[in-house]
C-alpha positions as CSV (number, residue, x, y, z in Angstrom):
1,M,56.8,132.6,50.8
2,L,55.3,131.4,54.1
3,I,56.3,132.7,57.5
4,V,55.1,131.0,60.6
5,G,55.8,131.5,64.3
6,E,54.6,131.3,67.9
7,I,54.7,133.7,70.8
8,H,54.3,133.1,74.6
9,T,53.5,136.1,76.7
10,A,53.4,136.4,80.5
11,L,54.1,138.8,83.3
12,L,57.7,138.7,84.5
13,P,57.9,137.1,88.0
14,H,59.3,140.2,89.7
15,S,57.7,142.7,92.1
16,R,58.7,145.7,90.0
17,P,59.7,146.5,86.4
18,L,63.3,145.9,85.5
19,T,65.4,148.9,84.9
20,P,66.9,149.3,81.4
21,E,70.3,148.1,82.7
22,E,68.7,145.1,84.4
23,A,66.7,144.2,81.3
24,R,69.8,144.4,79.2
25,A,71.6,142.0,81.5
26,A,68.6,139.6,81.8
27,L,68.2,139.3,78.0
28,S,71.9,138.9,77.1
29,L,71.4,135.4,75.9
30,A,74.4,135.1,73.6
31,V,77.9,136.2,74.4
32,G,79.1,139.0,72.1
33,E,75.7,139.6,70.6
34,T,73.9,142.9,71.0
35,V,70.7,143.4,73.0
36,V,68.5,146.0,71.3
37,Q,66.6,148.5,73.4
38,W,64.0,151.3,72.7
39,A,62.9,154.0,75.2
40,R,59.8,155.3,73.4
41,P,56.9,155.1,73.7
42,V,57.3,152.2,76.2
43,P,60.6,150.8,77.2
44,H,61.3,147.7,75.1
45,T,64.2,145.3,75.1
46,A,64.9,142.4,72.7
47,S,67.5,139.7,73.1
48,P,69.8,138.7,70.3
49,V,68.2,136.4,67.7
50,L,69.2,132.7,68.3
51,L,69.1,130.0,65.6
52,H,67.8,126.5,66.1
53,G,68.5,123.8,63.5
54,V,65.5,121.5,62.7
55,D,64.8,118.6,60.5
56,C,61.1,118.1,60.9
57,K,57.7,117.7,59.2
58,L,55.2,120.4,58.4
59,P,51.5,119.4,58.4
60,L,49.3,119.8,55.4
61,A,45.7,120.9,55.6
62,P,43.1,119.2,53.5
63,K,42.4,120.6,50.1
64,Q,39.8,123.2,50.0
65,D,37.4,120.9,48.0
66,N,37.8,118.0,50.5
67,R,34.7,118.2,52.6
68,H,35.3,115.0,54.5
69,A,38.7,115.7,56.1
70,D,39.1,117.5,59.4
71,D,42.0,119.1,61.4
72,K,42.7,115.9,63.4
73,S,43.0,113.8,60.3
74,A,46.4,112.8,58.8
75,N,46.2,114.9,55.7
76,G,49.9,114.4,54.9
77,T,53.1,116.2,55.8
78,V,56.0,117.8,54.1
79,R,59.6,117.4,55.3
80,A,61.4,120.6,56.0
81,V,65.0,121.3,57.0
82,G,66.7,124.6,58.1
83,T,66.8,127.0,61.0
84,V,64.2,128.6,63.2
85,C,64.8,132.1,64.8
86,S,64.0,132.8,68.5
87,R,64.3,135.7,70.9
88,A,63.1,137.0,74.2
89,V,61.4,140.3,74.4
90,L,60.7,142.5,77.5
91,T,58.2,145.4,77.3
92,G,57.9,148.0,80.0
93,G,60.3,146.0,82.2
94,H,57.3,143.8,83.1
95,L,55.9,141.8,80.1
96,L,58.1,138.9,78.9
97,Q,57.7,137.2,75.6
98,G,59.3,134.1,74.0
99,S,59.1,134.4,70.3
100,A,60.0,131.8,67.5
101,W,59.6,132.2,63.8
102,T,60.9,131.0,60.4
103,A,60.3,131.4,56.7
104,V,59.2,128.3,54.8
105,A,60.4,128.3,51.2
106,P,60.0,126.0,48.3
107,P,62.9,123.6,47.6
108,Q,65.9,124.9,45.7
109,Q,67.5,121.4,45.6
110,P,65.8,118.1,44.9
111,R,67.3,116.4,48.0
112,R,68.4,117.0,51.5
113,M,71.5,119.1,51.6
114,P,74.4,119.3,54.2
115,W,73.9,121.6,57.2
116,S,76.3,124.1,55.8
117,Y,73.8,124.8,53.0
118,Y,70.9,125.6,55.5
119,L,73.1,127.6,57.9
120,A,73.9,129.9,55.0
121,R,70.2,130.7,54.9
122,P,69.4,131.6,58.6
123,G,65.8,131.7,59.6
124,T,64.6,129.7,56.6
125,L,63.2,126.2,56.2
126,E,63.3,124.6,52.8
127,T,60.7,121.9,52.1
128,I,61.7,118.6,50.5
129,G,58.7,118.0,48.3
130,N,55.7,120.0,47.2
131,F,55.3,123.5,48.6
132,E,51.7,124.7,49.0
133,A,51.8,127.8,51.1
134,E,48.0,128.0,51.8
135,R,47.7,124.4,52.9
136,L,50.8,124.6,55.1
137,A,49.6,127.8,56.7
138,R,46.2,126.4,57.6
139,A,47.6,123.2,58.9
140,F,50.3,125.0,61.0
141,L,47.7,127.1,62.8
142,V,45.7,124.0,64.0
143,A,48.7,121.6,64.3
144,E,48.0,121.1,68.0
145,N,44.8,119.3,67.1
146,R,46.6,116.6,65.2
147,R,46.5,113.1,66.8
148,D,50.2,112.5,66.1
149,R,52.5,115.6,66.6
150,S,55.7,113.8,67.4
151,E,57.7,114.8,64.3
152,L,56.0,118.1,63.6
153,L,57.8,121.5,63.9
154,D,57.5,122.5,67.6
155,T,57.6,126.3,67.7
156,A,56.1,126.3,71.2
157,A,59.2,124.5,72.6
158,I,61.5,126.8,70.8
159,A,59.6,129.9,72.1
160,R,59.8,128.5,75.6
161,H,63.5,127.8,75.2
162,S,64.2,131.5,74.4
163,I,62.9,132.7,77.8
164,H,64.1,129.8,80.0
165,D,67.4,131.5,80.8
166,V,65.6,134.8,81.5
167,L,63.2,133.3,84.0
168,S,66.1,131.7,85.9
169,R,68.0,134.9,86.5
170,P,68.8,135.5,90.2
171,V,67.7,139.1,90.0
172,L,64.0,138.0,89.8
173,D,62.3,137.8,93.2
174,Q,59.5,135.5,91.9
175,R,56.8,137.9,93.4
176,P,54.8,139.3,90.5
177,P,52.6,142.3,91.5
178,V,49.6,140.9,89.7
179,K,48.5,137.2,89.5
180,T,47.9,136.6,85.8
181,G,48.1,133.7,83.3
182,S,50.0,133.5,80.1
183,T,48.8,133.5,76.5
184,R,50.1,131.7,73.3
185,L,49.7,133.2,69.9
186,R,50.4,131.0,66.9
187,W,50.6,132.8,63.6
188,A,51.1,132.3,59.9
189,A,51.7,134.9,57.2
190,I,51.7,134.3,53.4
191,A,54.0,136.9,51.7
192,D,52.5,137.3,48.2
193,P,52.7,140.8,46.6
194,G,50.0,139.7,44.0
195,T,47.2,139.3,46.6
196,Q,45.2,141.7,48.7
197,R,46.5,142.2,52.2
198,A,44.4,140.8,55.0
199,V,44.6,139.7,58.6
200,A,42.4,137.5,60.8
201,F,42.7,137.1,64.6
202,R,40.9,134.5,66.7
203,L,40.7,133.5,70.3
204,V,40.9,129.8,70.9
205,G,40.0,129.0,74.5
206,N,41.2,131.0,77.5
207,D,44.9,131.3,76.6
208,R,45.4,130.4,72.9
209,R,45.1,132.7,69.9
210,R,45.6,132.3,66.2
211,M,46.5,135.0,63.7
212,S,46.7,134.6,59.9
213,M,47.9,137.3,57.5
214,V,48.4,137.9,53.8
215,T,50.9,140.5,53.0
216,G,53.4,141.7,50.5
217,L,57.1,140.9,50.5
218,V,58.2,141.9,54.1
219,D,61.2,140.9,56.2
220,P,60.1,137.9,58.3
221,E,61.6,139.6,61.4
222,H,59.3,142.5,60.8
223,I,56.3,140.2,60.6
224,A,57.5,138.5,63.9
225,A,57.7,141.9,65.6
226,A,54.2,142.8,64.5
227,A,52.9,139.5,65.8
228,E,54.7,140.2,69.1
229,D,53.1,143.6,69.3
230,L,49.7,142.1,68.8
231,A,50.4,139.4,71.4
232,I,51.4,142.0,74.0
233,H,48.2,143.9,73.6
234,D,46.0,140.9,73.5
235,W,47.7,139.8,76.8
236,L,47.0,143.2,78.3
237,L,43.3,143.0,77.4
238,T,43.1,139.4,78.8
239,A,44.8,140.2,82.0
240,V,42.9,143.4,82.8
241,A,39.6,141.7,81.9
242,A,40.4,138.9,84.3
243,R,41.2,141.4,87.2
244,I,37.9,143.2,86.6
245,A,36.1,139.9,86.8
246,L,37.8,139.2,90.2
247,A,37.2,142.7,91.6
248,K,33.6,142.1,92.9
249,I,32.6,145.5,91.6
250,G,29.5,146.7,93.6
251,D,30.0,144.3,96.5
252,D,33.1,145.1,98.4
253,P,34.8,148.5,97.7
254,R,37.9,147.6,99.6
255,H,38.3,144.3,97.8
256,T,37.8,146.2,94.5
257,L,40.5,148.7,95.4
258,R,43.0,146.0,96.4
259,T,42.3,144.0,93.2
260,L,42.4,146.9,90.7
261,R,45.1,149.1,92.2
262,P,48.0,146.9,90.9
263,V,46.5,147.1,87.4
264,V,46.8,150.9,87.5
265,D,50.3,150.8,89.0
266,H,51.8,148.2,86.6
267,L,49.7,147.6,83.4
268,L,47.6,150.5,82.2
269,H,50.6,152.6,81.0
270,L,51.9,149.8,78.7
271,W,49.3,150.2,76.0
272,S,50.9,151.4,72.8
273,A,49.2,149.5,69.9
274,G,51.3,149.5,66.7
275,A,54.5,150.9,68.3
276,R,56.6,148.0,67.2
277,T,54.9,147.4,63.9
278,S,56.7,148.4,60.7
279,R,55.1,150.7,58.2
280,D,54.6,147.9,55.7
281,L,52.4,146.1,58.2
282,E,50.3,149.0,59.6
283,F,47.3,147.6,57.7
284,M,47.2,144.9,60.4
285,W,46.3,147.3,63.2
286,D,44.1,149.3,60.9
287,S,42.0,146.2,60.3
288,L,42.0,145.0,63.9
289,E,41.0,148.4,65.2
290,R,37.9,148.3,63.0
291,R,37.0,144.8,64.1
292,P,37.2,143.7,66.8
293,G,38.3,147.1,67.9
294,L,41.1,146.4,70.5
295,S,41.8,150.0,71.4
296,R,38.1,150.7,72.0
297,Q,37.8,147.7,74.3
298,W,41.0,148.8,76.1
299,A,39.6,152.4,76.6
300,T,36.3,151.0,77.9
301,M,38.1,148.7,80.4
302,T,40.6,151.3,81.6
303,E,37.9,153.9,82.1
304,R,36.0,151.3,84.2
305,V,39.1,150.5,86.3
306,R,39.9,154.1,87.0
307,S,36.3,155.0,87.8
308,Q,35.9,152.1,90.2
309,I,39.1,153.2,92.0
310,D,37.9,156.8,92.2
311,Y,34.4,155.7,93.5
312,G,35.9,153.2,95.9
313,A,38.4,155.7,97.3
314,A,35.6,158.3,97.7
315,D,33.4,155.7,99.4
316,L,36.1,154.8,101.8
317,A,36.9,158.4,102.5
318,A,33.2,159.1,103.3
319,K,33.1,156.1,105.6
320,M,36.2,157.4,107.5
321,L,34.7,160.8,107.8
322,D,31.5,159.3,109.2
323,M,33.5,157.3,111.8
324,M,35.4,160.4,112.8
325,E,32.2,162.4,113.2
326,Q,30.7,159.6,115.2
327,N,33.7,159.4,117.5
328,Q,33.5,163.1,118.0
329,R,29.8,163.0,119.0
330,Q,30.5,160.1,121.3
331,G,33.4,162.0,122.9
332,G,31.1,165.1,123.3
333,S,28.4,163.0,125.0
334,A,31.0,161.6,127.4
335,D,32.2,165.0,128.4
336,R,28.7,166.2,129.2
337,F,28.1,163.1,131.3
338,L,31.3,163.7,133.3
339,R,30.1,167.3,134.2
């Protein structure tokens, strides 16, 4: 089986984190459906899972022995029909994600079936034609490079749709405490119990990432949750690194303090790598912690942020003391002159 998905991650446009009650109301995207919340180790809220019916094409990557094809070439497509899952996720009352995923399965019927057939298999796309999981996974990850994408599965649009209602809530004051960008993680996982488990994570430009995984038979929603967990922590690394770059460390202590203080107030406490990853998928974090070492990078950056704030505060305090002593000396000189 092949599971594919996409996740958009950004800071909620609100000046403070939402309370659990506000988060539950903001993520109530379906009447009568339950919003799921966790309190430990970081407050976490997930909207109900919504289903989107699609009749689309999935791109095929070139065969491994075809050295003349590239990602932009029309290497063929496979028709797929079924439903795609989506949800909105809020972490720490601050970090909002739109997530979409679906399992792609080989055909059970030789032709296109009525919608009732596909609705009975929620979160699954069945191909009409050949099913080659490895070629489909490789092509899905780089589908944005295709010259013609008009009929391809658009997980990006579905992920954005899942957070559209959240972003329009009147409770949001549209004043985020930190100016940051968003990131997009496109992922594909091949569930094959007969192969060795593996994961690969790659940065593509400033805001796009790709993750591929080989795993055993795991619930697709668990794989989606693990990908959401990775996307959150990649966003945190990206956002804090960007603030450090803007802080003018060593040039202007006051500017450094103003730039880095919101990071301490709103972001540093949200790191909890692996908290939302099921036990069957813990190998993902074990691998990523060895290389590239996300937690090591986070520890290095957070130590730098805290030390710069400490040094900056101490420097400003020293300057204030110097000014006070200078004013006192000037006041003493004036008193002697008046005598």
